[in-house]
PyMOL Python script that loads the backbone (N, CA, C, O; Angstrom):
from pymol import cmd

cmd.read_pdbstr("""\
ATOM      1  N   MET A   1      39.080  11.774 -87.558  1.00  0.00           N
ATOM      2  CA  MET A   1      40.286  11.199 -86.511  1.00  0.00           C
ATOM      3  C   MET A   1      39.735  11.509 -85.538  1.00  0.00           C
ATOM      4  O   MET A   1      39.322  12.663 -85.429  1.00  0.00           O
ATOM      5  N   GLU A   2      39.545  10.526 -84.471  1.00  0.00           N
ATOM      6  CA  GLU A   2      39.617  11.258 -82.957  1.00  0.00           C
ATOM      7  C   GLU A   2      40.327  11.088 -82.323  1.00  0.00           C
ATOM      8  O   GLU A   2      41.083  10.121 -82.233  1.00  0.00           O
ATOM      9  N   ILE A   3      40.197  12.624 -81.317  1.00  0.00           N
ATOM     10  CA  ILE A   3      41.339  13.260 -80.448  1.00  0.00           C
ATOM     11  C   ILE A   3      41.312  12.837 -79.383  1.00  0.00           C
ATOM     12  O   ILE A   3      40.257  12.911 -78.752  1.00  0.00           O
ATOM     13  N   LYS A   4      42.695  12.126 -78.690  1.00  0.00           N
ATOM     14  CA  LYS A   4      42.167  11.029 -77.640  1.00  0.00           C
ATOM     15  C   LYS A   4      43.293  11.745 -76.442  1.00  0.00           C
ATOM     16  O   LYS A   4      44.446  11.985 -76.798  1.00  0.00           O
ATOM     17  N   TYR A   5      42.870  12.028 -75.127  1.00  0.00           N
ATOM     18  CA  TYR A   5      43.560  12.652 -74.467  1.00  0.00           C
ATOM     19  C   TYR A   5      43.934  11.530 -73.178  1.00  0.00           C
ATOM     20  O   TYR A   5      43.313  10.596 -72.670  1.00  0.00           O
ATOM     21  N   LEU A   6      45.543  12.267 -72.902  1.00  0.00           N
ATOM     22  CA  LEU A   6      46.328  11.154 -71.982  1.00  0.00           C
ATOM     23  C   LEU A   6      45.239  10.869 -70.521  1.00  0.00           C
ATOM     24  O   LEU A   6      45.160   9.772 -69.969  1.00  0.00           O
ATOM     25  N   GLU A   7      44.643  11.825 -70.185  1.00  0.00           N
ATOM     26  CA  GLU A   7      44.010  11.763 -69.107  1.00  0.00           C
ATOM     27  C   GLU A   7      42.653  10.822 -68.554  1.00  0.00           C
ATOM     28  O   GLU A   7      42.195  10.593 -67.435  1.00  0.00           O
ATOM     29  N   ASP A   8      42.334  10.475 -69.728  1.00  0.00           N
ATOM     30  CA  ASP A   8      41.442  10.059 -69.823  1.00  0.00           C
ATOM     31  C   ASP A   8      41.869   8.431 -69.550  1.00  0.00           C
ATOM     32  O   ASP A   8      41.114   7.669 -68.945  1.00  0.00           O
ATOM     33  N   ILE A   9      43.157   8.026 -70.075  1.00  0.00           N
ATOM     34  CA  ILE A   9      43.505   6.583 -70.240  1.00  0.00           C
ATOM     35  C   ILE A   9      44.616   6.452 -68.595  1.00  0.00           C
ATOM     36  O   ILE A   9      45.199   5.374 -68.483  1.00  0.00           O
ATOM     37  N   VAL A  10      44.758   7.087 -67.901  1.00  0.00           N
ATOM     38  CA  VAL A  10      45.543   6.698 -66.690  1.00  0.00           C
ATOM     39  C   VAL A  10      45.192   7.625 -65.930  1.00  0.00           C
ATOM     40  O   VAL A  10      44.492   8.548 -66.347  1.00  0.00           O
ATOM     41  N   GLN A  11      45.648   7.542 -64.571  1.00  0.00           N
ATOM     42  CA  GLN A  11      45.294   8.043 -63.459  1.00  0.00           C
ATOM     43  C   GLN A  11      45.759   9.493 -62.866  1.00  0.00           C
ATOM     44  O   GLN A  11      46.932   9.824 -62.693  1.00  0.00           O
ATOM     45  N   TYR A  12      44.782  10.172 -62.630  1.00  0.00           N
ATOM     46  CA  TYR A  12      45.825  11.588 -61.685  1.00  0.00           C
ATOM     47  C   TYR A  12      47.046  11.024 -61.264  1.00  0.00           C
ATOM     48  O   TYR A  12      47.498   9.899 -61.475  1.00  0.00           O
ATOM     49  N   PRO A  13      47.599  12.157 -60.519  1.00  0.00           N
ATOM     50  CA  PRO A  13      48.360  12.919 -61.378  1.00  0.00           C
ATOM     51  C   PRO A  13      49.323  12.845 -61.942  1.00  0.00           C
ATOM     52  O   PRO A  13      50.396  12.455 -61.481  1.00  0.00           O
ATOM     53  N   LEU A  14      49.092  13.229 -63.098  1.00  0.00           N
ATOM     54  CA  LEU A  14      50.764  12.833 -64.033  1.00  0.00           C
ATOM     55  C   LEU A  14      51.907  13.101 -63.839  1.00  0.00           C
ATOM     56  O   LEU A  14      52.187  14.299 -63.805  1.00  0.00           O
ATOM     57  N   GLU A  15      52.948  12.141 -63.647  1.00  0.00           N
ATOM     58  CA  GLU A  15      54.544  12.930 -63.843  1.00  0.00           C
ATOM     59  C   GLU A  15      55.107  13.384 -64.716  1.00  0.00           C
ATOM     60  O   GLU A  15      55.529  12.709 -65.655  1.00  0.00           O
ATOM     61  N   PHE A  16      55.269  14.867 -64.588  1.00  0.00           N
ATOM     62  CA  PHE A  16      56.076  15.212 -65.511  1.00  0.00           C
ATOM     63  C   PHE A  16      58.121  15.658 -65.352  1.00  0.00           C
ATOM     64  O   PHE A  16      58.183  15.803 -64.131  1.00  0.00           O
ATOM     65  N   LYS A  17      59.074  15.822 -65.694  1.00  0.00           N
ATOM     66  CA  LYS A  17      59.839  15.930 -65.053  1.00  0.00           C
ATOM     67  C   LYS A  17      60.729  16.520 -66.940  1.00  0.00           C
ATOM     68  O   LYS A  17      60.442  16.238 -68.104  1.00  0.00           O
ATOM     69  N   GLU A  18      61.839  17.410 -66.297  1.00  0.00           N
ATOM     70  CA  GLU A  18      62.033  18.123 -67.219  1.00  0.00           C
ATOM     71  C   GLU A  18      63.517  17.464 -67.788  1.00  0.00           C
ATOM     72  O   GLU A  18      64.455  17.278 -67.013  1.00  0.00           O
ATOM     73  N   ASN A  19      63.586  17.177 -69.076  1.00  0.00           N
ATOM     74  CA  ASN A  19      65.258  16.165 -69.421  1.00  0.00           C
ATOM     75  C   ASN A  19      65.368  17.582 -70.949  1.00  0.00           C
ATOM     76  O   ASN A  19      64.459  17.714 -71.769  1.00  0.00           O
ATOM     77  N   TRP A  20      66.144  18.090 -70.955  1.00  0.00           N
ATOM     78  CA  TRP A  20      66.412  19.065 -72.059  1.00  0.00           C
ATOM     79  C   TRP A  20      67.021  18.464 -72.879  1.00  0.00           C
ATOM     80  O   TRP A  20      67.798  17.616 -72.439  1.00  0.00           O
ATOM     81  N   LEU A  21      66.944  18.616 -74.192  1.00  0.00           N
ATOM     82  CA  LEU A  21      67.778  18.394 -75.547  1.00  0.00           C
ATOM     83  C   LEU A  21      68.963  18.836 -75.364  1.00  0.00           C
ATOM     84  O   LEU A  21      69.060  19.799 -74.603  1.00  0.00           O
ATOM     85  N   SER A  22      70.080  18.346 -75.921  1.00  0.00           N
ATOM     86  CA  SER A  22      71.388  19.785 -75.908  1.00  0.00           C
ATOM     87  C   SER A  22      71.435  20.680 -76.900  1.00  0.00           C
ATOM     88  O   SER A  22      72.430  21.405 -76.869  1.00  0.00           O
ATOM     89  N   TRP A  23      70.558  20.890 -77.909  1.00  0.00           N
ATOM     90  CA  TRP A  23      70.573  22.464 -78.637  1.00  0.00           C
ATOM     91  C   TRP A  23      69.638  22.898 -77.816  1.00  0.00           C
ATOM     92  O   TRP A  23      69.684  24.128 -77.798  1.00  0.00           O
ATOM     93  N   GLN A  24      68.568  22.365 -76.925  1.00  0.00           N
ATOM     94  CA  GLN A  24      67.718  23.519 -76.622  1.00  0.00           C
ATOM     95  C   GLN A  24      68.870  23.730 -74.893  1.00  0.00           C
ATOM     96  O   GLN A  24      68.247  24.439 -74.103  1.00  0.00           O
ATOM     97  N   GLU A  25      69.864  23.400 -74.472  1.00  0.00           N
ATOM     98  CA  GLU A  25      70.438  23.815 -73.654  1.00  0.00           C
ATOM     99  C   GLU A  25      71.641  25.218 -73.924  1.00  0.00           C
ATOM    100  O   GLU A  25      72.209  26.029 -73.193  1.00  0.00           O
ATOM    101  N   TYR A  26      71.615  25.010 -74.959  1.00  0.00           N
ATOM    102  CA  TYR A  26      72.213  26.288 -75.838  1.00  0.00           C
ATOM    103  C   TYR A  26      71.186  27.429 -75.812  1.00  0.00           C
ATOM    104  O   TYR A  26      71.647  28.568 -75.880  1.00  0.00           O
ATOM    105  N   GLY A  27      70.017  27.296 -75.733  1.00  0.00           N
ATOM    106  CA  GLY A  27      68.906  28.535 -75.713  1.00  0.00           C
ATOM    107  C   GLY A  27      68.281  28.187 -78.030  1.00  0.00           C
ATOM    108  O   GLY A  27      67.407  28.761 -78.680  1.00  0.00           O
ATOM    109  N   PHE A  28      69.054  27.310 -78.358  1.00  0.00           N
ATOM    110  CA  PHE A  28      67.992  27.365 -79.895  1.00  0.00           C
ATOM    111  C   PHE A  28      66.895  26.840 -80.147  1.00  0.00           C
ATOM    112  O   PHE A  28      66.645  25.850 -79.459  1.00  0.00           O
ATOM    113  N   GLN A  29      66.145  27.134 -80.879  1.00  0.00           N
ATOM    114  CA  GLN A  29      64.497  26.974 -81.290  1.00  0.00           C
ATOM    115  C   GLN A  29      64.167  25.221 -82.147  1.00  0.00           C
ATOM    116  O   GLN A  29      64.888  24.528 -82.864  1.00  0.00           O
ATOM    117  N   PHE A  30      62.932  25.057 -81.694  1.00  0.00           N
ATOM    118  CA  PHE A  30      63.412  23.724 -82.984  1.00  0.00           C
ATOM    119  C   PHE A  30      63.046  24.520 -84.499  1.00  0.00           C
ATOM    120  O   PHE A  30      63.115  23.865 -85.539  1.00  0.00           O
ATOM    121  N   SER A  31      62.803  25.426 -84.513  1.00  0.00           N
ATOM    122  CA  SER A  31      62.075  25.992 -86.184  1.00  0.00           C
ATOM    123  C   SER A  31      63.005  27.703 -86.249  1.00  0.00           C
ATOM    124  O   SER A  31      63.656  28.385 -85.457  1.00  0.00           O
ATOM    125  N   ALA A  32      62.762  27.755 -87.037  1.00  0.00           N
ATOM    126  CA  ALA A  32      62.936  29.374 -87.425  1.00  0.00           C
ATOM    127  C   ALA A  32      62.055  30.570 -86.872  1.00  0.00           C
ATOM    128  O   ALA A  32      62.493  31.662 -86.510  1.00  0.00           O
ATOM    129  N   SER A  33      60.584  30.116 -86.876  1.00  0.00           N
ATOM    130  CA  SER A  33      59.659  30.479 -87.146  1.00  0.00           C
ATOM    131  C   SER A  33      58.456  30.224 -85.576  1.00  0.00           C
ATOM    132  O   SER A  33      57.399  30.747 -85.225  1.00  0.00           O
ATOM    133  N   GLY A  34      59.477  29.008 -84.937  1.00  0.00           N
ATOM    134  CA  GLY A  34      58.721  28.831 -83.779  1.00  0.00           C
ATOM    135  C   GLY A  34      57.627  27.745 -83.422  1.00  0.00           C
ATOM    136  O   GLY A  34      57.408  26.998 -82.468  1.00  0.00           O
ATOM    137  N   TYR A  35      56.999  28.037 -84.742  1.00  0.00           N
ATOM    138  CA  TYR A  35      55.909  26.709 -85.319  1.00  0.00           C
ATOM    139  C   TYR A  35      56.275  25.573 -85.976  1.00  0.00           C
ATOM    140  O   TYR A  35      57.363  25.401 -86.525  1.00  0.00           O
ATOM    141  N   GLY A  36      55.183  24.633 -85.915  1.00  0.00           N
ATOM    142  CA  GLY A  36      55.360  23.630 -86.567  1.00  0.00           C
ATOM    143  C   GLY A  36      54.496  22.324 -85.684  1.00  0.00           C
ATOM    144  O   GLY A  36      53.996  22.642 -84.605  1.00  0.00           O
ATOM    145  N   THR A  37      54.349  20.951 -86.146  1.00  0.00           N
ATOM    146  CA  THR A  37      53.609  19.998 -86.086  1.00  0.00           C
ATOM    147  C   THR A  37      53.897  19.416 -84.779  1.00  0.00           C
ATOM    148  O   THR A  37      53.171  19.255 -83.798  1.00  0.00           O
ATOM    149  N   ARG A  38      55.563  19.036 -85.068  1.00  0.00           N
ATOM    150  CA  ARG A  38      56.076  17.989 -83.841  1.00  0.00           C
ATOM    151  C   ARG A  38      57.450  18.556 -82.996  1.00  0.00           C
ATOM    152  O   ARG A  38      58.556  18.023 -82.903  1.00  0.00           O
ATOM    153  N   ILE A  39      56.943  19.879 -82.400  1.00  0.00           N
ATOM    154  CA  ILE A  39      58.452  20.332 -81.887  1.00  0.00           C
ATOM    155  C   ILE A  39      58.526  19.559 -80.172  1.00  0.00           C
ATOM    156  O   ILE A  39      57.542  19.274 -79.489  1.00  0.00           O
ATOM    157  N   PRO A  40      59.683  19.398 -79.869  1.00  0.00           N
ATOM    158  CA  PRO A  40      59.700  18.008 -79.224  1.00  0.00           C
ATOM    159  C   PRO A  40      60.169  19.734 -77.871  1.00  0.00           C
ATOM    160  O   PRO A  40      60.824  20.718 -78.213  1.00  0.00           O
ATOM    161  N   THR A  41      59.563  19.498 -76.501  1.00  0.00           N
ATOM    162  CA  THR A  41      59.450  20.072 -75.548  1.00  0.00           C
ATOM    163  C   THR A  41      60.793  19.772 -74.470  1.00  0.00           C
ATOM    164  O   THR A  41      61.457  18.752 -74.654  1.00  0.00           O
ATOM    165  N   ARG A  42      61.124  20.655 -73.417  1.00  0.00           N
ATOM    166  CA  ARG A  42      61.685  20.382 -72.648  1.00  0.00           C
ATOM    167  C   ARG A  42      61.197  18.972 -71.514  1.00  0.00           C
ATOM    168  O   ARG A  42      62.047  18.339 -70.888  1.00  0.00           O
ATOM    169  N   TYR A  43      60.003  18.737 -71.446  1.00  0.00           N
ATOM    170  CA  TYR A  43      59.414  18.386 -70.245  1.00  0.00           C
ATOM    171  C   TYR A  43      59.367  16.361 -70.957  1.00  0.00           C
ATOM    172  O   TYR A  43      59.854  16.250 -72.082  1.00  0.00           O
ATOM    173  N   MET A  44      58.863  15.096 -70.346  1.00  0.00           N
ATOM    174  CA  MET A  44      58.854  14.157 -70.321  1.00  0.00           C
ATOM    175  C   MET A  44      57.785  14.010 -69.201  1.00  0.00           C
ATOM    176  O   MET A  44      57.645  14.663 -68.167  1.00  0.00           O
ATOM    177  N   VAL A  45      57.026  12.899 -69.731  1.00  0.00           N
ATOM    178  CA  VAL A  45      55.466  12.386 -68.986  1.00  0.00           C
ATOM    179  C   VAL A  45      56.332  11.080 -68.658  1.00  0.00           C
ATOM    180  O   VAL A  45      57.470  10.827 -69.054  1.00  0.00           O
ATOM    181  N   LYS A  46      55.524  10.339 -67.856  1.00  0.00           N
ATOM    182  CA  LYS A  46      55.781   9.046 -67.241  1.00  0.00           C
ATOM    183  C   LYS A  46      54.228   8.723 -67.767  1.00  0.00           C
ATOM    184  O   LYS A  46      53.306   9.491 -67.496  1.00  0.00           O
ATOM    185  N   TYR A  47      54.035   7.490 -68.557  1.00  0.00           N
ATOM    186  CA  TYR A  47      53.538   6.997 -69.121  1.00  0.00           C
ATOM    187  C   TYR A  47      53.519   5.290 -69.401  1.00  0.00           C
ATOM    188  O   TYR A  47      54.152   4.790 -70.330  1.00  0.00           O
ATOM    189  N   ARG A  48      52.694   4.496 -68.449  1.00  0.00           N
ATOM    190  CA  ARG A  48      52.630   2.729 -68.473  1.00  0.00           C
ATOM    191  C   ARG A  48      54.135   2.761 -67.951  1.00  0.00           C
ATOM    192  O   ARG A  48      54.831   2.022 -68.647  1.00  0.00           O
ATOM    193  N   GLY A  49      54.690   3.255 -67.158  1.00  0.00           N
ATOM    194  CA  GLY A  49      56.221   2.953 -66.592  1.00  0.00           C
ATOM    195  C   GLY A  49      57.330   3.642 -67.397  1.00  0.00           C
ATOM    196  O   GLY A  49      58.456   3.223 -67.127  1.00  0.00           O
ATOM    197  N   THR A  50      57.248   4.761 -68.476  1.00  0.00           N
ATOM    198  CA  THR A  50      57.910   5.099 -69.796  1.00  0.00           C
ATOM    199  C   THR A  50      58.113   6.495 -69.222  1.00  0.00           C
ATOM    200  O   THR A  50      57.431   7.308 -68.597  1.00  0.00           O
ATOM    201  N   TRP A  51      59.132   6.431 -69.624  1.00  0.00           N
ATOM    202  CA  TRP A  51      59.302   8.428 -69.696  1.00  0.00           C
ATOM    203  C   TRP A  51      59.218   7.811 -71.387  1.00  0.00           C
ATOM    204  O   TRP A  51      59.635   6.822 -71.989  1.00  0.00           O
ATOM    205  N   ARG A  52      58.110   9.521 -71.829  1.00  0.00           N
ATOM    206  CA  ARG A  52      57.314   9.922 -72.625  1.00  0.00           C
ATOM    207  C   ARG A  52      57.963  11.297 -73.263  1.00  0.00           C
ATOM    208  O   ARG A  52      57.368  12.192 -72.664  1.00  0.00           O
ATOM    209  N   ARG A  53      58.553  11.683 -73.846  1.00  0.00           N
ATOM    210  CA  ARG A  53      58.812  13.090 -74.417  1.00  0.00           C
ATOM    211  C   ARG A  53      57.495  13.578 -74.756  1.00  0.00           C
ATOM    212  O   ARG A  53      56.539  12.972 -75.240  1.00  0.00           O
ATOM    213  N   VAL A  54      57.637  14.925 -74.375  1.00  0.00           N
ATOM    214  CA  VAL A  54      55.837  15.821 -74.976  1.00  0.00           C
ATOM    215  C   VAL A  54      56.187  16.601 -75.809  1.00  0.00           C
ATOM    216  O   VAL A  54      57.164  17.323 -75.610  1.00  0.00           O
ATOM    217  N   TYR A  55      55.297  16.659 -77.228  1.00  0.00           N
ATOM    218  CA  TYR A  55      55.439  17.474 -77.842  1.00  0.00           C
ATOM    219  C   TYR A  55      54.467  18.458 -78.268  1.00  0.00           C
ATOM    220  O   TYR A  55      53.284  18.630 -77.971  1.00  0.00           O
ATOM    221  N   ALA A  56      55.197  19.006 -78.971  1.00  0.00           N
ATOM    222  CA  ALA A  56      53.486  20.396 -79.311  1.00  0.00           C
ATOM    223  C   ALA A  56      53.784  21.046 -80.834  1.00  0.00           C
ATOM    224  O   ALA A  56      54.659  21.362 -81.641  1.00  0.00           O
ATOM    225  N   ILE A  57      52.295  20.985 -80.559  1.00  0.00           N
ATOM    226  CA  ILE A  57      51.724  21.638 -81.887  1.00  0.00           C
ATOM    227  C   ILE A  57      51.502  22.703 -82.020  1.00  0.00           C
ATOM    228  O   ILE A  57      50.302  22.941 -81.883  1.00  0.00           O
ATOM    229  N   ARG A  58      52.324  23.849 -82.317  1.00  0.00           N
ATOM    230  CA  ARG A  58      52.149  25.153 -81.776  1.00  0.00           C
ATOM    231  C   ARG A  58      51.817  26.061 -83.197  1.00  0.00           C
ATOM    232  O   ARG A  58      52.700  26.700 -83.768  1.00  0.00           O
ATOM    233  N   LYS A  59      50.714  26.021 -83.561  1.00  0.00           N
ATOM    234  CA  LYS A  59      50.176  26.803 -84.760  1.00  0.00           C
ATOM    235  C   LYS A  59      49.232  29.039 -83.783  1.00  0.00           C
ATOM    236  O   LYS A  59      48.379  29.167 -82.904  1.00  0.00           O
ATOM    237  N   ALA A  60      50.053  30.217 -84.628  1.00  0.00           N
ATOM    238  CA  ALA A  60      49.744  31.219 -83.799  1.00  0.00           C
ATOM    239  C   ALA A  60      51.344  31.675 -82.998  1.00  0.00           C
ATOM    240  O   ALA A  60      52.569  31.785 -83.052  1.00  0.00           O
ATOM    241  N   ASN A  61      49.240  31.888 -81.782  1.00  0.00           N
ATOM    242  CA  ASN A  61      49.537  32.100 -79.717  1.00  0.00           C
ATOM    243  C   ASN A  61      48.974  30.794 -79.253  1.00  0.00           C
ATOM    244  O   ASN A  61      48.358  30.667 -78.195  1.00  0.00           O
ATOM    245  N   ALA A  62      49.268  29.639 -80.270  1.00  0.00           N
ATOM    246  CA  ALA A  62      48.638  28.740 -78.933  1.00  0.00           C
ATOM    247  C   ALA A  62      49.061  27.436 -79.418  1.00  0.00           C
ATOM    248  O   ALA A  62      49.201  27.226 -80.623  1.00  0.00           O
ATOM    249  N   ALA A  63      49.336  26.279 -78.257  1.00  0.00           N
ATOM    250  CA  ALA A  63      49.852  25.308 -78.636  1.00  0.00           C
ATOM    251  C   ALA A  63      49.294  24.146 -77.751  1.00  0.00           C
ATOM    252  O   ALA A  63      48.971  24.038 -76.568  1.00  0.00           O
ATOM    253  N   SER A  64      49.325  23.275 -78.910  1.00  0.00           N
ATOM    254  CA  SER A  64      48.577  22.244 -78.007  1.00  0.00           C
ATOM    255  C   SER A  64      49.485  20.805 -77.805  1.00  0.00           C
ATOM    256  O   SER A  64      49.546  20.179 -78.863  1.00  0.00           O
ATOM    257  N   ALA A  65      50.465  19.914 -76.251  1.00  0.00           N
ATOM    258  CA  ALA A  65      50.756  19.863 -76.288  1.00  0.00           C
ATOM    259  C   ALA A  65      50.566  17.743 -76.073  1.00  0.00           C
ATOM    260  O   ALA A  65      49.537  17.214 -75.652  1.00  0.00           O
ATOM    261  N   TYR A  66      51.712  17.048 -76.456  1.00  0.00           N
ATOM    262  CA  TYR A  66      50.781  15.705 -76.110  1.00  0.00           C
ATOM    263  C   TYR A  66      52.090  14.775 -76.375  1.00  0.00           C
ATOM    264  O   TYR A  66      53.178  15.301 -76.609  1.00  0.00           O
ATOM    265  N   ILE A  67      51.928  13.395 -76.327  1.00  0.00           N
ATOM    266  CA  ILE A  67      53.248  12.665 -76.376  1.00  0.00           C
ATOM    267  C   ILE A  67      52.359  11.082 -77.687  1.00  0.00           C
ATOM    268  O   ILE A  67      51.206  10.931 -78.091  1.00  0.00           O
ATOM    269  N   ILE A  68      53.557  10.325 -77.889  1.00  0.00           N
ATOM    270  CA  ILE A  68      53.274   9.379 -79.146  1.00  0.00           C
ATOM    271  C   ILE A  68      53.744   8.684 -78.236  1.00  0.00           C
ATOM    272  O   ILE A  68      54.735   8.872 -77.529  1.00  0.00           O
ATOM    273  N   SER A  69      52.689   7.510 -78.274  1.00  0.00           N
ATOM    274  CA  SER A  69      52.453   6.068 -77.831  1.00  0.00           C
ATOM    275  C   SER A  69      52.402   4.932 -79.260  1.00  0.00           C
ATOM    276  O   SER A  69      51.675   5.269 -80.195  1.00  0.00           O
ATOM    277  N   LYS A  70      52.845   4.187 -79.322  1.00  0.00           N
ATOM    278  CA  LYS A  70      52.654   3.318 -81.007  1.00  0.00           C
ATOM    279  C   LYS A  70      52.015   3.811 -81.878  1.00  0.00           C
ATOM    280  O   LYS A  70      51.028   3.286 -82.394  1.00  0.00           O
ATOM    281  N   GLY A  71      52.700   5.388 -82.301  1.00  0.00           N
ATOM    282  CA  GLY A  71      51.893   6.375 -83.577  1.00  0.00           C
ATOM    283  C   GLY A  71      50.876   7.026 -83.776  1.00  0.00           C
ATOM    284  O   GLY A  71      50.390   7.477 -84.813  1.00  0.00           O
ATOM    285  N   GLU A  72      50.448   7.074 -82.342  1.00  0.00           N
ATOM    286  CA  GLU A  72      49.133   7.853 -81.888  1.00  0.00           C
ATOM    287  C   GLU A  72      49.542   8.950 -81.080  1.00  0.00           C
ATOM    288  O   GLU A  72      50.368   8.545 -80.262  1.00  0.00           O
ATOM    289  N   ARG A  73      49.348   9.995 -80.978  1.00  0.00           N
ATOM    290  CA  ARG A  73      48.663  11.262 -80.822  1.00  0.00           C
ATOM    291  C   ARG A  73      48.341  10.876 -79.680  1.00  0.00           C
ATOM    292  O   ARG A  73      47.434  10.046 -79.733  1.00  0.00           O
ATOM    293  N   LEU A  74      48.806  11.195 -78.305  1.00  0.00           N
ATOM    294  CA  LEU A  74      47.637  11.313 -76.807  1.00  0.00           C
ATOM    295  C   LEU A  74      47.748  13.104 -76.239  1.00  0.00           C
ATOM    296  O   LEU A  74      48.657  13.662 -75.625  1.00  0.00           O
ATOM    297  N   PHE A  75      46.922  13.440 -76.556  1.00  0.00           N
ATOM    298  CA  PHE A  75      47.158  14.522 -75.924  1.00  0.00           C
ATOM    299  C   PHE A  75      46.740  15.193 -74.083  1.00  0.00           C
ATOM    300  O   PHE A  75      45.913  14.827 -73.247  1.00  0.00           O
ATOM    301  N   ILE A  76      47.663  16.156 -74.096  1.00  0.00           N
ATOM    302  CA  ILE A  76      47.387  16.744 -72.850  1.00  0.00           C
ATOM    303  C   ILE A  76      46.640  17.678 -72.303  1.00  0.00           C
ATOM    304  O   ILE A  76      47.225  18.719 -72.005  1.00  0.00           O
ATOM    305  N   ARG A  77      45.255  17.583 -72.039  1.00  0.00           N
ATOM    306  CA  ARG A  77      44.899  18.385 -71.772  1.00  0.00           C
ATOM    307  C   ARG A  77      45.364  19.495 -70.879  1.00  0.00           C
ATOM    308  O   ARG A  77      45.576  20.649 -71.251  1.00  0.00           O
ATOM    309  N   ASP A  78      45.524  18.952 -69.457  1.00  0.00           N
ATOM    310  CA  ASP A  78      45.690  20.525 -68.474  1.00  0.00           C
ATOM    311  C   ASP A  78      47.264  20.220 -68.697  1.00  0.00           C
ATOM    312  O   ASP A  78      47.744  19.651 -67.717  1.00  0.00           O
ATOM    313  N   PHE A  79      47.791  20.356 -69.294  1.00  0.00           N
ATOM    314  CA  PHE A  79      49.835  20.665 -69.936  1.00  0.00           C
ATOM    315  C   PHE A  79      49.980  22.131 -68.535  1.00  0.00           C
ATOM    316  O   PHE A  79      49.655  23.308 -68.690  1.00  0.00           O
ATOM    317  N   PRO A  80      50.629  21.408 -67.138  1.00  0.00           N
ATOM    318  CA  PRO A  80      50.879  21.927 -66.470  1.00  0.00           C
ATOM    319  C   PRO A  80      51.998  23.496 -66.929  1.00  0.00           C
ATOM    320  O   PRO A  80      52.036  24.539 -66.276  1.00  0.00           O
ATOM    321  N   HIS A  81      52.960  23.127 -68.484  1.00  0.00           N
ATOM    322  CA  HIS A  81      54.145  24.302 -68.287  1.00  0.00           C
ATOM    323  C   HIS A  81      53.815  24.692 -69.538  1.00  0.00           C
ATOM    324  O   HIS A  81      54.762  24.706 -70.325  1.00  0.00           O
ATOM    325  N   ALA A  82      52.710  25.030 -69.981  1.00  0.00           N
ATOM    326  CA  ALA A  82      52.390  25.559 -71.405  1.00  0.00           C
ATOM    327  C   ALA A  82      52.681  26.855 -70.772  1.00  0.00           C
ATOM    328  O   ALA A  82      52.611  27.893 -71.430  1.00  0.00           O
TER     329      ALA A  82
END
""", "prot")
cmd.dss("prot")
cmd.show_as("cartoon", "prot")
cmd.util.cbc("prot")
cmd.orient("prot")
């Protein structure tokens, strides 16, 4: 599987906004451990005119941010909110 980066597809700067999910507003986590492969974050990024949810893959003490477009993961290389 080839890793694709959002920054290689769109022009800088990427536009981000906060959009909390209801359970995040109450301080809950997506999983009890805090680890997972499709953890929704409170951030969204504008991609081709549409706001997309930023997800995280969190293993150990590191995380990778990405969005999903047409069933494909597009990773965010320089995620400013990590």
